[in-house]
C-alpha positions in Angstrom: 0.0 0.0 0.0 1.6 3.2 -1.1 -0.2 5.7 1.1 0.1 6.2 4.8 -3.5 7.2 5.2 -4.7 3.8 3.8 -2.4 1.9 6.0 -3.5 3.9 9.1 -7.2 3.5 8.1 -6.8 -0.3 7.8 -5.0 -0.4 11.1 -7.8 1.4 12.9 -10.5 -0.6 11.1 -8.8 -3.8 12.1 -8.8 -2.9 15.7 -12.5 -2.0 15.7 -13.5 -5.1 13.6 -11.5 -7.4 15.9 -13.7 -6.3 18.8 -16.9 -6.1 16.8 -17.4 -2.5 18.0 -18.0 0.9 16.3 -16.8 2.8 19.4 -14.1 2.2 21.9 -12.6 3.9 24.9 -9.1 5.4 24.0 -7.5 2.9 26.5 -9.3 -0.1 24.9 -8.2 0.9 21.4 -4.6 1.4 22.5 -4.8 -2.0 24.4 -6.2 -3.7 21.3 -3.5 -2.4 19.0 -0.7 -3.3 21.4 -1.8 -6.4 23.3 -4.7 -8.1 21.5 -3.3 -7.6 17.9 0.3 -7.5 19.2 1.3 -4.9 16.5 2.9 -2.2 18.5 4.3 -1.4 21.9 1.8 0.3 24.3 3.5 3.7 23.8 3.6 3.3 20.0 -0.1 2.3 20.0 -0.8 5.6 21.8 1.1 7.5 19.1 -0.8 5.6 16.3 -4.2 6.5 17.9 -3.1 10.2 18.2 -2.0 10.2 14.6 -5.3 8.7 13.5 -7.1 11.5 15.3 -4.7 14.1 13.8 -5.4 12.8 10.3 -9.1 12.9 10.9 -9.8 9.1 11.0 -11.0 9.1 14.6 -13.4 11.4 16.4 -14.4 11.7 20.1 -12.6 12.4 23.3 -12.3 9.4 25.6 -14.7 7.3 23.5 -13.4 7.2 20.0 -15.1 6.1 16.8 -13.9 6.1 13.2 -15.0 8.9 10.8 -15.3 6.3 8.0 -17.6 3.3 7.5 -15.8 0.2 8.8 -17.7 -2.0 6.4 -16.1 -0.2 3.5 -12.6 -1.0 4.5 -11.3 -4.4 3.3 -8.6 -5.8 5.5 -6.7 -8.9 4.4 -6.5 -11.7 6.8 -2.7 -11.5 7.0 -2.7 -7.7 7.3 0.1 -6.3 9.5 0.6 -2.5 9.6 4.0 -1.0 8.6 4.9 1.5 11.3 7.3 3.4 9.0 4.5 3.9 6.5 2.0 4.9 9.2 4.3 7.5 10.7 5.7 9.0 7.5 4.2 12.4 6.6 3.2 12.5 3.0 1.6 14.6 0.3 -1.9 13.8 1.6 -1.1 15.6 4.8 0.1 18.6 2.8 -3.0 18.7 0.6 -5.2 18.3 3.7 -3.4 21.2 5.4 -3.8 23.4 2.3 -7.5 22.6 1.9 -8.1 23.3 5.6 -6.3 26.6 5.5 -8.1 27.8 2.4 -11.6 26.6 3.2 -11.6 27.1 7.0 -12.8 23.5 7.5 -11.2 21.3 10.1 -9.2 18.3 8.8 -11.5 15.7 10.3 -14.4 17.2 8.4 -12.4 17.3 5.2 -11.2 13.7 5.6 -14.8 12.6 6.2 -16.0 14.4 3.1 -13.2 12.9 1.0 -14.0 9.4 2.3 -17.7 9.9 1.3 -16.6 11.2 -2.1 -14.4 8.2 -2.6 -17.2 5.9 -1.8 -19.5 7.7 -4.2 -16.9 7.1 -6.9 -17.0 3.4 -6.1 -13.6 3.4 -4.4 -12.1 3.3 -7.9 -9.8 6.3 -7.5 -6.7 6.7 -5.4 -7.2 8.8 -2.3 -4.9 11.5 -3.6 -6.9 11.8 -6.8 -10.1 12.1 -4.8 -8.4 14.7 -2.6 -7.5 16.8 -5.6 -11.0 16.6 -7.0 -12.3 17.6 -3.5 -9.9 20.6 -3.5 -11.0 21.7 -7.0 -14.7 21.4 -6.0 -14.0 23.7 -3.0 -12.0 26.3 -5.0 -8.6 25.4 -3.6 -5.7 25.8 -6.1 -3.5 22.8 -5.7 -1.7 23.0 -9.0 1.7 23.1 -7.2 1.1 19.6 -5.9 0.2 17.9 -9.2 3.8 16.8 -10.0 4.3 15.4 -6.6 1.0 13.6 -6.6 1.8 12.1 -10.0 5.2 10.8 -8.7 3.4 9.3 -5.7 0.8 7.5 -7.8 3.0 6.4 -10.7 6.3 6.0 -9.0 
């Protein structure tokens, strides 16, 4: 998986699906990632949860829930998250910041709207392409990111 947001989304979805829940206390989510799934240390699990919140994939205070439909996320049976890919900042974060600054919307709201847009498009387009479409629809000039997005998608 080339994009950190997809890896992080699958990681969060896996934790919720493993418990059969749509909401979890912060401590339970952290515990699930570290001890039940045995993917990260306890401290790293806390960082992953904070990162998912920062990237708009989780909402809530002590009780957290995904901002996306868990049923829409396919997680392979042998899925194991790559911590380096999860932590790496990427072009998606830059686009998200640019859209947030220009529209005044918070990042969580933007990610939620991008996720909905991607679902409407049948999950056929890469998240970066959908983000660019979203930016254009909201009057945000993202032309300076096009070359970088092209490199990210096509290598």
